[in-house]
PyMOL Python script that loads the backbone (N, CA, C, O; Angstrom):
from pymol import cmd

cmd.read_pdbstr("""\
ATOM      1  N   MET A   1     -16.098 -17.186 -20.342  1.00  0.00           N
ATOM      2  CA  MET A   1     -17.316 -16.911 -19.495  1.00  0.00           C
ATOM      3  C   MET A   1     -16.201 -16.537 -18.475  1.00  0.00           C
ATOM      4  O   MET A   1     -15.078 -16.710 -18.947  1.00  0.00           O
ATOM      5  N   GLY A   2     -16.221 -16.090 -17.253  1.00  0.00           N
ATOM      6  CA  GLY A   2     -16.035 -14.756 -16.868  1.00  0.00           C
ATOM      7  C   GLY A   2     -16.511 -15.390 -15.272  1.00  0.00           C
ATOM      8  O   GLY A   2     -17.357 -16.283 -15.242  1.00  0.00           O
ATOM      9  N   ILE A   3     -15.723 -14.702 -13.583  1.00  0.00           N
ATOM     10  CA  ILE A   3     -15.703 -14.856 -12.407  1.00  0.00           C
ATOM     11  C   ILE A   3     -16.915 -13.777 -12.068  1.00  0.00           C
ATOM     12  O   ILE A   3     -16.992 -12.550 -12.020  1.00  0.00           O
ATOM     13  N   GLY A   4     -18.199 -15.354 -11.770  1.00  0.00           N
ATOM     14  CA  GLY A   4     -19.193 -14.819 -11.231  1.00  0.00           C
ATOM     15  C   GLY A   4     -19.271 -13.144 -10.579  1.00  0.00           C
ATOM     16  O   GLY A   4     -18.488 -12.222 -10.806  1.00  0.00           O
ATOM     17  N   PHE A   5     -20.090 -13.148  -9.998  1.00  0.00           N
ATOM     18  CA  PHE A   5     -20.173 -11.655  -9.047  1.00  0.00           C
ATOM     19  C   PHE A   5     -20.220 -12.216  -7.771  1.00  0.00           C
ATOM     20  O   PHE A   5     -19.746 -11.607  -6.812  1.00  0.00           O
ATOM     21  N   GLY A   6     -21.149 -14.173  -7.565  1.00  0.00           N
ATOM     22  CA  GLY A   6     -20.523 -14.543  -6.118  1.00  0.00           C
ATOM     23  C   GLY A   6     -19.470 -14.689  -6.403  1.00  0.00           C
ATOM     24  O   GLY A   6     -18.852 -14.323  -5.403  1.00  0.00           O
ATOM     25  N   ALA A   7     -18.583 -15.080  -7.330  1.00  0.00           N
ATOM     26  CA  ALA A   7     -17.508 -15.522  -6.199  1.00  0.00           C
ATOM     27  C   ALA A   7     -16.457 -14.981  -6.573  1.00  0.00           C
ATOM     28  O   ALA A   7     -15.380 -15.576  -6.539  1.00  0.00           O
ATOM     29  N   LEU A   8     -16.648 -13.272  -7.162  1.00  0.00           N
ATOM     30  CA  LEU A   8     -15.929 -12.745  -6.667  1.00  0.00           C
ATOM     31  C   LEU A   8     -15.971 -11.644  -5.202  1.00  0.00           C
ATOM     32  O   LEU A   8     -15.027 -10.901  -4.933  1.00  0.00           O
ATOM     33  N   GLU A   9     -17.687 -11.754  -4.078  1.00  0.00           N
ATOM     34  CA  GLU A   9     -17.884 -11.638  -3.593  1.00  0.00           C
ATOM     35  C   GLU A   9     -16.919 -12.616  -2.111  1.00  0.00           C
ATOM     36  O   GLU A   9     -16.153 -12.344  -1.186  1.00  0.00           O
ATOM     37  N   GLY A  10     -17.608 -13.825  -2.711  1.00  0.00           N
ATOM     38  CA  GLY A  10     -16.527 -14.949  -1.534  1.00  0.00           C
ATOM     39  C   GLY A  10     -14.771 -14.221  -1.885  1.00  0.00           C
ATOM     40  O   GLY A  10     -14.042 -13.737  -1.020  1.00  0.00           O
ATOM     41  N   LEU A  11     -14.542 -14.304  -2.924  1.00  0.00           N
ATOM     42  CA  LEU A  11     -13.236 -13.566  -2.922  1.00  0.00           C
ATOM     43  C   LEU A  11     -12.866 -12.527  -1.882  1.00  0.00           C
ATOM     44  O   LEU A  11     -11.906 -12.483  -1.114  1.00  0.00           O
ATOM     45  N   VAL A  12     -14.036 -11.582  -2.091  1.00  0.00           N
ATOM     46  CA  VAL A  12     -13.466  -9.879  -1.778  1.00  0.00           C
ATOM     47  C   VAL A  12     -13.075 -10.185  -0.155  1.00  0.00           C
ATOM     48  O   VAL A  12     -12.138  -9.698   0.478  1.00  0.00           O
ATOM     49  N   GLY A  13     -14.439 -11.473   0.465  1.00  0.00           N
ATOM     50  CA  GLY A  13     -14.834 -11.861   1.718  1.00  0.00           C
ATOM     51  C   GLY A  13     -13.220 -13.058   2.135  1.00  0.00           C
ATOM     52  O   GLY A  13     -12.547 -13.150   3.162  1.00  0.00           O
ATOM     53  N   LEU A  14     -13.148 -13.623   1.083  1.00  0.00           N
ATOM     54  CA  LEU A  14     -12.033 -14.077   2.189  1.00  0.00           C
ATOM     55  C   LEU A  14     -10.859 -13.047   2.990  1.00  0.00           C
ATOM     56  O   LEU A  14     -10.449 -12.872   4.137  1.00  0.00           O
ATOM     57  N   ILE A  15     -10.545 -12.356   1.250  1.00  0.00           N
ATOM     58  CA  ILE A  15      -9.233 -11.314   1.673  1.00  0.00           C
ATOM     59  C   ILE A  15      -9.725 -10.541   2.310  1.00  0.00           C
ATOM     60  O   ILE A  15      -9.230  -9.425   2.154  1.00  0.00           O
ATOM     61  N   ALA A  16     -10.503 -10.591   2.992  1.00  0.00           N
ATOM     62  CA  ALA A  16     -11.060  -9.829   4.511  1.00  0.00           C
ATOM     63  C   ALA A  16     -10.655 -10.453   5.416  1.00  0.00           C
ATOM     64  O   ALA A  16      -9.709 -10.181   6.155  1.00  0.00           O
ATOM     65  N   LEU A  17     -11.702 -11.811   5.439  1.00  0.00           N
ATOM     66  CA  LEU A  17     -11.269 -12.604   6.674  1.00  0.00           C
ATOM     67  C   LEU A  17      -9.818 -12.691   6.803  1.00  0.00           C
ATOM     68  O   LEU A  17      -9.403 -11.878   7.628  1.00  0.00           O
ATOM     69  N   ALA A  18      -8.779 -13.506   6.187  1.00  0.00           N
ATOM     70  CA  ALA A  18      -7.225 -12.580   5.706  1.00  0.00           C
ATOM     71  C   ALA A  18      -6.665 -11.584   6.522  1.00  0.00           C
ATOM     72  O   ALA A  18      -5.944 -12.089   7.383  1.00  0.00           O
ATOM     73  N   GLY A  19      -6.732 -10.198   6.583  1.00  0.00           N
ATOM     74  CA  GLY A  19      -7.260  -8.708   6.526  1.00  0.00           C
ATOM     75  C   GLY A  19      -6.901  -8.814   8.091  1.00  0.00           C
ATOM     76  O   GLY A  19      -5.769  -8.691   8.558  1.00  0.00           O
ATOM     77  N   LEU A  20      -8.697  -9.199   9.186  1.00  0.00           N
ATOM     78  CA  LEU A  20      -8.356  -9.783   9.843  1.00  0.00           C
ATOM     79  C   LEU A  20      -7.857 -10.450  10.920  1.00  0.00           C
ATOM     80  O   LEU A  20      -7.263  -9.952  11.876  1.00  0.00           O
ATOM     81  N   VAL A  21      -8.304 -12.391  10.600  1.00  0.00           N
ATOM     82  CA  VAL A  21      -6.911 -12.426  11.568  1.00  0.00           C
ATOM     83  C   VAL A  21      -4.314 -12.086  11.670  1.00  0.00           C
ATOM     84  O   VAL A  21      -3.297 -11.855  12.324  1.00  0.00           O
ATOM     85  N   LEU A  22      -5.077 -12.420  10.183  1.00  0.00           N
ATOM     86  CA  LEU A  22      -3.972 -11.033  10.531  1.00  0.00           C
ATOM     87  C   LEU A  22      -3.361 -10.058  11.440  1.00  0.00           C
ATOM     88  O   LEU A  22      -2.175 -10.081  11.770  1.00  0.00           O
ATOM     89  N   LEU A  23      -4.728  -8.712  12.050  1.00  0.00           N
ATOM     90  CA  LEU A  23      -4.412  -8.046  12.540  1.00  0.00           C
ATOM     91  C   LEU A  23      -4.740  -8.868  13.504  1.00  0.00           C
ATOM     92  O   LEU A  23      -3.772  -9.504  13.088  1.00  0.00           O
ATOM     93  N   VAL A  24      -5.179  -9.551  14.464  1.00  0.00           N
ATOM     94  CA  VAL A  24      -5.617 -10.292  15.075  1.00  0.00           C
ATOM     95  C   VAL A  24      -4.077 -11.267  15.636  1.00  0.00           C
ATOM     96  O   VAL A  24      -3.687 -11.741  16.703  1.00  0.00           O
ATOM     97  N   MET A  25      -3.757 -11.222  14.751  1.00  0.00           N
ATOM     98  CA  MET A  25      -2.541 -12.105  15.039  1.00  0.00           C
ATOM     99  C   MET A  25      -1.509 -11.118  15.485  1.00  0.00           C
ATOM    100  O   MET A  25      -0.851 -11.141  16.525  1.00  0.00           O
ATOM    101  N   ALA A  26      -1.475  -9.729  13.927  1.00  0.00           N
ATOM    102  CA  ALA A  26       0.096  -8.483  14.997  1.00  0.00           C
ATOM    103  C   ALA A  26      -0.362  -8.029  16.697  1.00  0.00           C
ATOM    104  O   ALA A  26       0.224  -7.915  17.774  1.00  0.00           O
ATOM    105  N   LEU A  27      -1.617  -7.881  16.229  1.00  0.00           N
ATOM    106  CA  LEU A  27      -1.906  -7.173  17.968  1.00  0.00           C
ATOM    107  C   LEU A  27      -2.205  -8.037  18.844  1.00  0.00           C
ATOM    108  O   LEU A  27      -2.663  -7.302  19.719  1.00  0.00           O
ATOM    109  N   VAL A  28      -2.311  -9.572  19.433  1.00  0.00           N
ATOM    110  CA  VAL A  28      -1.846 -10.053  20.151  1.00  0.00           C
ATOM    111  C   VAL A  28      -0.157 -10.807  21.113  1.00  0.00           C
ATOM    112  O   VAL A  28       0.208 -11.195  22.223  1.00  0.00           O
ATOM    113  N   ASP A  29       0.505 -10.547  19.262  1.00  0.00           N
ATOM    114  CA  ASP A  29       1.860 -10.961  19.093  1.00  0.00           C
ATOM    115  C   ASP A  29       2.447  -9.069  20.154  1.00  0.00           C
ATOM    116  O   ASP A  29       2.919  -9.040  21.290  1.00  0.00           O
ATOM    117  N   LEU A  30       2.214  -8.033  19.395  1.00  0.00           N
ATOM    118  CA  LEU A  30       2.737  -6.589  19.845  1.00  0.00           C
ATOM    119  C   LEU A  30       3.025  -6.877  21.407  1.00  0.00           C
ATOM    120  O   LEU A  30       3.989  -7.110  22.136  1.00  0.00           O
ATOM    121  N   VAL A  31       1.480  -6.710  21.502  1.00  0.00           N
ATOM    122  CA  VAL A  31       0.980  -6.867  22.951  1.00  0.00           C
ATOM    123  C   VAL A  31       1.296  -7.760  23.917  1.00  0.00           C
ATOM    124  O   VAL A  31       0.726  -7.621  25.000  1.00  0.00           O
ATOM    125  N   LYS A  32       2.362  -8.978  23.731  1.00  0.00           N
ATOM    126  CA  LYS A  32       2.645 -10.572  24.150  1.00  0.00           C
ATOM    127  C   LYS A  32       3.974  -9.395  24.532  1.00  0.00           C
ATOM    128  O   LYS A  32       4.268  -9.059  25.679  1.00  0.00           O
ATOM    129  N   ARG A  33       4.476  -9.027  23.598  1.00  0.00           N
ATOM    130  CA  ARG A  33       6.115  -8.511  23.954  1.00  0.00           C
ATOM    131  C   ARG A  33       6.183  -7.366  25.351  1.00  0.00           C
ATOM    132  O   ARG A  33       5.628  -6.275  25.481  1.00  0.00           O
ATOM    133  N   PRO A  34       7.369  -8.344  26.568  1.00  0.00           N
ATOM    134  CA  PRO A  34       7.770  -7.396  27.316  1.00  0.00           C
ATOM    135  C   PRO A  34       8.175  -6.361  26.740  1.00  0.00           C
ATOM    136  O   PRO A  34       8.325  -6.327  25.519  1.00  0.00           O
ATOM    137  N   ALA A  35       8.321  -5.758  27.208  1.00  0.00           N
ATOM    138  CA  ALA A  35       9.203  -3.809  27.037  1.00  0.00           C
ATOM    139  C   ALA A  35      11.232  -3.649  26.983  1.00  0.00           C
ATOM    140  O   ALA A  35      12.053  -2.875  26.491  1.00  0.00           O
ATOM    141  N   ASP A  36      11.244  -5.319  28.088  1.00  0.00           N
ATOM    142  CA  ASP A  36      12.918  -4.533  27.087  1.00  0.00           C
ATOM    143  C   ASP A  36      13.218  -5.182  26.135  1.00  0.00           C
ATOM    144  O   ASP A  36      14.180  -4.891  25.425  1.00  0.00           O
ATOM    145  N   VAL A  37      12.446  -6.196  25.933  1.00  0.00           N
ATOM    146  CA  VAL A  37      12.407  -6.388  24.170  1.00  0.00           C
ATOM    147  C   VAL A  37      11.903  -5.179  23.138  1.00  0.00           C
ATOM    148  O   VAL A  37      12.272  -4.999  21.977  1.00  0.00           O
ATOM    149  N   TRP A  38      10.832  -4.314  24.015  1.00  0.00           N
ATOM    150  CA  TRP A  38      10.088  -3.209  22.368  1.00  0.00           C
ATOM    151  C   TRP A  38      12.105  -2.341  22.442  1.00  0.00           C
ATOM    152  O   TRP A  38      12.992  -2.020  21.652  1.00  0.00           O
ATOM    153  N   LYS A  39      11.897  -2.343  23.629  1.00  0.00           N
ATOM    154  CA  LYS A  39      13.525  -1.579  23.769  1.00  0.00           C
ATOM    155  C   LYS A  39      15.179  -2.187  23.340  1.00  0.00           C
ATOM    156  O   LYS A  39      15.674  -1.376  22.557  1.00  0.00           O
ATOM    157  N   ALA A  40      16.343  -3.594  23.684  1.00  0.00           N
ATOM    158  CA  ALA A  40      16.436  -4.271  22.986  1.00  0.00           C
ATOM    159  C   ALA A  40      16.084  -4.089  21.647  1.00  0.00           C
ATOM    160  O   ALA A  40      16.993  -4.216  20.828  1.00  0.00           O
ATOM    161  N   SER A  41      14.844  -3.790  21.202  1.00  0.00           N
ATOM    162  CA  SER A  41      14.614  -4.486  19.418  1.00  0.00           C
ATOM    163  C   SER A  41      15.626  -2.388  19.417  1.00  0.00           C
ATOM    164  O   SER A  41      16.797  -2.142  19.126  1.00  0.00           O
ATOM    165  N   GLY A  42      14.840  -1.686  19.729  1.00  0.00           N
ATOM    166  CA  GLY A  42      14.814  -0.187  18.445  1.00  0.00           C
ATOM    167  C   GLY A  42      13.926  -0.073  18.568  1.00  0.00           C
ATOM    168  O   GLY A  42      13.748   1.072  18.983  1.00  0.00           O
ATOM    169  N   HIS A  43      12.830  -0.707  18.449  1.00  0.00           N
ATOM    170  CA  HIS A  43      11.860  -0.103  18.076  1.00  0.00           C
ATOM    171  C   HIS A  43      10.670   0.243  19.010  1.00  0.00           C
ATOM    172  O   HIS A  43      10.984  -0.226  20.104  1.00  0.00           O
ATOM    173  N   SER A  44       9.318   0.903  19.117  1.00  0.00           N
ATOM    174  CA  SER A  44       8.053   1.458  19.253  1.00  0.00           C
ATOM    175  C   SER A  44       6.887   0.687  19.874  1.00  0.00           C
ATOM    176  O   SER A  44       5.722   1.050  19.712  1.00  0.00           O
ATOM    177  N   GLN A  45       7.135  -0.088  20.390  1.00  0.00           N
ATOM    178  CA  GLN A  45       5.418  -1.110  20.607  1.00  0.00           C
ATOM    179  C   GLN A  45       4.303   0.131  20.035  1.00  0.00           C
ATOM    180  O   GLN A  45       3.600   0.057  19.027  1.00  0.00           O
ATOM    181  N   ILE A  46       4.374   1.048  20.824  1.00  0.00           N
ATOM    182  CA  ILE A  46       3.515   2.022  20.790  1.00  0.00           C
ATOM    183  C   ILE A  46       2.855   2.911  18.906  1.00  0.00           C
ATOM    184  O   ILE A  46       1.777   3.409  18.584  1.00  0.00           O
ATOM    185  N   VAL A  47       3.956   2.738  18.269  1.00  0.00           N
ATOM    186  CA  VAL A  47       4.389   3.804  16.595  1.00  0.00           C
ATOM    187  C   VAL A  47       2.974   1.940  15.954  1.00  0.00           C
ATOM    188  O   VAL A  47       1.862   1.873  15.431  1.00  0.00           O
ATOM    189  N   TRP A  48       4.215   0.679  16.558  1.00  0.00           N
ATOM    190  CA  TRP A  48       4.034   0.112  16.108  1.00  0.00           C
ATOM    191  C   TRP A  48       2.250  -0.271  15.695  1.00  0.00           C
ATOM    192  O   TRP A  48       1.572  -0.258  14.668  1.00  0.00           O
ATOM    193  N   ALA A  49       1.979  -0.658  17.435  1.00  0.00           N
ATOM    194  CA  ALA A  49       0.566  -0.643  17.305  1.00  0.00           C
ATOM    195  C   ALA A  49      -1.173   0.050  16.266  1.00  0.00           C
ATOM    196  O   ALA A  49      -2.260  -0.280  15.790  1.00  0.00           O
ATOM    197  N   LEU A  50       0.131   1.572  16.583  1.00  0.00           N
ATOM    198  CA  LEU A  50      -0.394   2.827  15.265  1.00  0.00           C
ATOM    199  C   LEU A  50      -0.587   1.947  13.572  1.00  0.00           C
ATOM    200  O   LEU A  50      -1.571   1.889  12.834  1.00  0.00           O
ATOM    201  N   VAL A  51       1.028   1.263  13.396  1.00  0.00           N
ATOM    202  CA  VAL A  51       0.689   1.384  12.216  1.00  0.00           C
ATOM    203  C   VAL A  51      -0.494   0.460  12.348  1.00  0.00           C
ATOM    204  O   VAL A  51      -1.669   0.814  12.445  1.00  0.00           O
ATOM    205  N   VAL A  52       0.156  -1.258  12.334  1.00  0.00           N
ATOM    206  CA  VAL A  52      -0.731  -2.745  12.786  1.00  0.00           C
ATOM    207  C   VAL A  52      -2.168  -2.008  12.252  1.00  0.00           C
ATOM    208  O   VAL A  52      -2.634  -2.056  11.113  1.00  0.00           O
ATOM    209  N   ILE A  53      -2.968  -0.993  13.982  1.00  0.00           N
ATOM    210  CA  ILE A  53      -4.574  -1.029  13.268  1.00  0.00           C
ATOM    211  C   ILE A  53      -5.309   0.198  12.406  1.00  0.00           C
ATOM    212  O   ILE A  53      -6.488   0.280  12.064  1.00  0.00           O
ATOM    213  N   PHE A  54      -4.135   1.180  12.160  1.00  0.00           N
ATOM    214  CA  PHE A  54      -4.746   2.668  10.979  1.00  0.00           C
ATOM    215  C   PHE A  54      -3.703   2.285   9.797  1.00  0.00           C
ATOM    216  O   PHE A  54      -3.291   3.276   9.194  1.00  0.00           O
ATOM    217  N   ILE A  55      -3.251   1.170   9.397  1.00  0.00           N
ATOM    218  CA  ILE A  55      -2.909   1.300   8.127  1.00  0.00           C
ATOM    219  C   ILE A  55      -2.624   0.106   6.986  1.00  0.00           C
ATOM    220  O   ILE A  55      -1.669  -0.185   6.266  1.00  0.00           O
ATOM    221  N   GLY A  56      -4.148  -0.499   7.241  1.00  0.00           N
ATOM    222  CA  GLY A  56      -4.966  -1.942   6.987  1.00  0.00           C
ATOM    223  C   GLY A  56      -4.291  -2.609   6.772  1.00  0.00           C
ATOM    224  O   GLY A  56      -3.239  -2.682   7.406  1.00  0.00           O
ATOM    225  N   PHE A  57      -4.624  -3.478   5.678  1.00  0.00           N
ATOM    226  CA  PHE A  57      -3.930  -4.446   5.659  1.00  0.00           C
ATOM    227  C   PHE A  57      -2.631  -5.125   5.572  1.00  0.00           C
ATOM    228  O   PHE A  57      -2.295  -6.263   5.898  1.00  0.00           O
ATOM    229  N   ILE A  58      -1.746  -3.789   4.862  1.00  0.00           N
ATOM    230  CA  ILE A  58      -0.393  -3.441   4.690  1.00  0.00           C
ATOM    231  C   ILE A  58       0.955  -3.274   6.405  1.00  0.00           C
ATOM    232  O   ILE A  58       2.127  -3.602   6.592  1.00  0.00           O
ATOM    233  N   GLY A  59      -0.221  -2.537   7.332  1.00  0.00           N
ATOM    234  CA  GLY A  59       0.018  -2.267   8.637  1.00  0.00           C
ATOM    235  C   GLY A  59       0.206  -3.658   9.298  1.00  0.00           C
ATOM    236  O   GLY A  59       1.432  -3.723   9.211  1.00  0.00           O
ATOM    237  N   PRO A  60       0.027  -4.215   9.587  1.00  0.00           N
ATOM    238  CA  PRO A  60       0.020  -6.214   9.995  1.00  0.00           C
ATOM    239  C   PRO A  60       0.969  -6.769   9.319  1.00  0.00           C
ATOM    240  O   PRO A  60       1.778  -7.213  10.133  1.00  0.00           O
ATOM    241  N   LEU A  61       1.325  -6.995   8.176  1.00  0.00           N
ATOM    242  CA  LEU A  61       2.196  -7.534   7.250  1.00  0.00           C
ATOM    243  C   LEU A  61       3.134  -6.909   7.129  1.00  0.00           C
ATOM    244  O   LEU A  61       4.008  -7.544   6.538  1.00  0.00           O
ATOM    245  N   LEU A  62       3.546  -5.492   7.525  1.00  0.00           N
ATOM    246  CA  LEU A  62       4.688  -4.333   7.955  1.00  0.00           C
ATOM    247  C   LEU A  62       5.446  -5.559   8.622  1.00  0.00           C
ATOM    248  O   LEU A  62       6.152  -6.433   8.120  1.00  0.00           O
ATOM    249  N   TYR A  63       4.945  -5.248  10.287  1.00  0.00           N
ATOM    250  CA  TYR A  63       5.059  -5.722  11.609  1.00  0.00           C
ATOM    251  C   TYR A  63       5.155  -6.909  11.534  1.00  0.00           C
ATOM    252  O   TYR A  63       6.211  -7.184  12.103  1.00  0.00           O
ATOM    253  N   MET A  64       4.463  -8.249  10.996  1.00  0.00           N
ATOM    254  CA  MET A  64       5.278  -9.403  10.785  1.00  0.00           C
ATOM    255  C   MET A  64       6.306 -10.037  10.285  1.00  0.00           C
ATOM    256  O   MET A  64       6.866 -11.101  10.544  1.00  0.00           O
ATOM    257  N   VAL A  65       6.503  -8.936   9.283  1.00  0.00           N
ATOM    258  CA  VAL A  65       8.118  -8.468   8.340  1.00  0.00           C
ATOM    259  C   VAL A  65       8.959  -8.106   8.748  1.00  0.00           C
ATOM    260  O   VAL A  65      10.090  -8.587   8.814  1.00  0.00           O
ATOM    261  N   MET A  66       8.596  -7.288   9.058  1.00  0.00           N
ATOM    262  CA  MET A  66      10.301  -5.885  10.101  1.00  0.00           C
ATOM    263  C   MET A  66       9.969  -6.072  11.165  1.00  0.00           C
ATOM    264  O   MET A  66       9.833  -7.244  11.517  1.00  0.00           O
ATOM    265  N   ALA A  67       9.750  -5.183  11.941  1.00  0.00           N
ATOM    266  CA  ALA A  67       9.529  -5.625  13.601  1.00  0.00           C
ATOM    267  C   ALA A  67       9.333  -6.849  13.967  1.00  0.00           C
ATOM    268  O   ALA A  67      10.444  -7.272  14.288  1.00  0.00           O
ATOM    269  N   ARG A  68       8.346  -7.886  14.142  1.00  0.00           N
ATOM    270  CA  ARG A  68       9.057  -9.463  14.729  1.00  0.00           C
ATOM    271  C   ARG A  68       9.894 -10.258  14.529  1.00  0.00           C
ATOM    272  O   ARG A  68      10.161 -11.011  15.466  1.00  0.00           O
ATOM    273  N   PRO A  69      10.499 -10.385  13.488  1.00  0.00           N
ATOM    274  CA  PRO A  69      12.128 -10.373  13.342  1.00  0.00           C
ATOM    275  C   PRO A  69      12.975  -9.993  14.221  1.00  0.00           C
ATOM    276  O   PRO A  69      13.896 -10.592  14.776  1.00  0.00           O
ATOM    277  N   ALA A  70      12.490  -8.687  14.324  1.00  0.00           N
ATOM    278  CA  ALA A  70      13.601  -7.675  15.443  1.00  0.00           C
ATOM    279  C   ALA A  70      13.645  -7.419  16.618  1.00  0.00           C
ATOM    280  O   ALA A  70      14.406  -6.711  17.277  1.00  0.00           O
ATOM    281  N   LEU A  71      12.565  -8.183  16.940  1.00  0.00           N
ATOM    282  CA  LEU A  71      12.001  -8.370  18.224  1.00  0.00           C
ATOM    283  C   LEU A  71      12.675 -10.008  18.918  1.00  0.00           C
ATOM    284  O   LEU A  71      13.125 -10.290  20.029  1.00  0.00           O
ATOM    285  N   ASP A  72      12.444 -10.928  17.496  1.00  0.00           N
ATOM    286  CA  ASP A  72      13.068 -11.938  18.275  1.00  0.00           C
ATOM    287  C   ASP A  72      13.870 -12.048  17.842  1.00  0.00           C
ATOM    288  O   ASP A  72      13.559 -12.635  16.806  1.00  0.00           O
ATOM    289  N   ALA A  73      15.027 -11.882  17.842  1.00  0.00           N
ATOM    290  CA  ALA A  73      16.195 -11.421  17.866  1.00  0.00           C
ATOM    291  C   ALA A  73      16.727 -10.937  18.994  1.00  0.00           C
ATOM    292  O   ALA A  73      17.705 -11.385  19.592  1.00  0.00           O
ATOM    293  N   ALA A  74      16.100 -10.059  19.260  1.00  0.00           N
ATOM    294  CA  ALA A  74      16.809  -9.326  19.654  1.00  0.00           C
ATOM    295  C   ALA A  74      16.233  -9.721  21.640  1.00  0.00           C
ATOM    296  O   ALA A  74      16.887  -9.488  22.657  1.00  0.00           O
ATOM    297  N   ALA A  75      14.532 -10.493  21.498  1.00  0.00           N
ATOM    298  CA  ALA A  75      14.903 -11.362  22.345  1.00  0.00           C
ATOM    299  C   ALA A  75      15.767 -12.536  23.057  1.00  0.00           C
ATOM    300  O   ALA A  75      16.270 -12.684  24.171  1.00  0.00           O
ATOM    301  N   SER A  76      15.694 -13.268  21.911  1.00  0.00           N
ATOM    302  CA  SER A  76      18.045 -14.163  21.958  1.00  0.00           C
ATOM    303  C   SER A  76      18.612 -13.563  22.284  1.00  0.00           C
ATOM    304  O   SER A  76      19.376 -13.976  23.156  1.00  0.00           O
ATOM    305  N   ARG A  77      18.717 -12.049  21.850  1.00  0.00           N
ATOM    306  CA  ARG A  77      20.412 -11.165  22.370  1.00  0.00           C
ATOM    307  C   ARG A  77      20.572 -11.355  24.243  1.00  0.00           C
ATOM    308  O   ARG A  77      21.555 -11.458  24.977  1.00  0.00           O
ATOM    309  N   ILE A  78      18.908 -11.332  24.531  1.00  0.00           N
ATOM    310  CA  ILE A  78      18.603 -10.516  25.473  1.00  0.00           C
ATOM    311  C   ILE A  78      18.024 -12.117  26.888  1.00  0.00           C
ATOM    312  O   ILE A  78      17.547 -12.262  28.014  1.00  0.00           O
ATOM    313  N   GLY A  79      18.528 -12.892  25.730  1.00  0.00           N
ATOM    314  CA  GLY A  79      18.023 -13.723  26.676  1.00  0.00           C
ATOM    315  C   GLY A  79      16.441 -14.359  27.623  1.00  0.00           C
ATOM    316  O   GLY A  79      16.383 -15.023  28.658  1.00  0.00           O
ATOM    317  N   SER A  80      15.979 -14.133  27.256  1.00  0.00           N
ATOM    318  CA  SER A  80      14.256 -13.323  27.272  1.00  0.00           C
ATOM    319  C   SER A  80      13.420 -14.584  26.103  1.00  0.00           C
ATOM    320  O   SER A  80      13.967 -15.169  25.168  1.00  0.00           O
ATOM    321  N   THR A  81      11.696 -14.735  26.646  1.00  0.00           N
ATOM    322  CA  THR A  81      11.051 -16.160  25.210  1.00  0.00           C
ATOM    323  C   THR A  81      10.397 -14.575  24.277  1.00  0.00           C
ATOM    324  O   THR A  81      10.322 -14.498  23.051  1.00  0.00           O
ATOM    325  N   GLY A  82      10.212 -14.059  24.736  1.00  0.00           N
ATOM    326  CA  GLY A  82      10.544 -13.398  23.444  1.00  0.00           C
ATOM    327  C   GLY A  82       8.504 -12.358  23.634  1.00  0.00           C
ATOM    328  O   GLY A  82       8.035 -11.456  22.940  1.00  0.00           O
ATOM    329  N   VAL A  83       7.731 -13.310  25.207  1.00  0.00           N
ATOM    330  CA  VAL A  83       6.824 -13.696  25.195  1.00  0.00           C
ATOM    331  C   VAL A  83       6.672 -13.124  26.851  1.00  0.00           C
ATOM    332  O   VAL A  83       7.530 -13.514  27.643  1.00  0.00           O
ATOM    333  N   ALA A  84       5.575 -12.202  27.349  1.00  0.00           N
ATOM    334  CA  ALA A  84       5.376 -12.163  28.610  1.00  0.00           C
ATOM    335  C   ALA A  84       3.887 -12.575  28.789  1.00  0.00           C
ATOM    336  O   ALA A  84       2.853 -12.116  28.303  1.00  0.00           O
ATOM    337  N   HIS A  85       4.218 -13.964  29.961  1.00  0.00           N
ATOM    338  CA  HIS A  85       3.398 -14.518  30.787  1.00  0.00           C
ATOM    339  C   HIS A  85       2.467 -13.908  30.840  1.00  0.00           C
ATOM    340  O   HIS A  85       2.611 -12.808  30.305  1.00  0.00           O
ATOM    341  N   SER A  86       1.029 -14.174  31.452  1.00  0.00           N
ATOM    342  CA  SER A  86       0.167 -13.502  31.797  1.00  0.00           C
ATOM    343  C   SER A  86      -0.096 -14.576  33.408  1.00  0.00           C
ATOM    344  O   SER A  86      -0.976 -14.275  34.214  1.00  0.00           O
TER     345      SER A  86
END
""", "prot")
cmd.dss("prot")
cmd.show_as("cartoon", "prot")
cmd.util.cbc("prot")
cmd.orient("prot")
């Protein structure tokens, strides 16, 4: 007896929800970073926004693994918190 269709639907729904949560987390983090941190990191905020939005599940993962650590390092180098406050 294999996985039933209902279980498969639930798994797909869970993966889709995780992808949506990751997308929102990446976009919020991306938008809150000050321009000086982006400049110091050598990354482009616009390019990363496009990657996160248009490359599906992989885009936010790439942002979290590649850009976010570089942004955190740049923020600590320039003495910024790395997050803009409103």
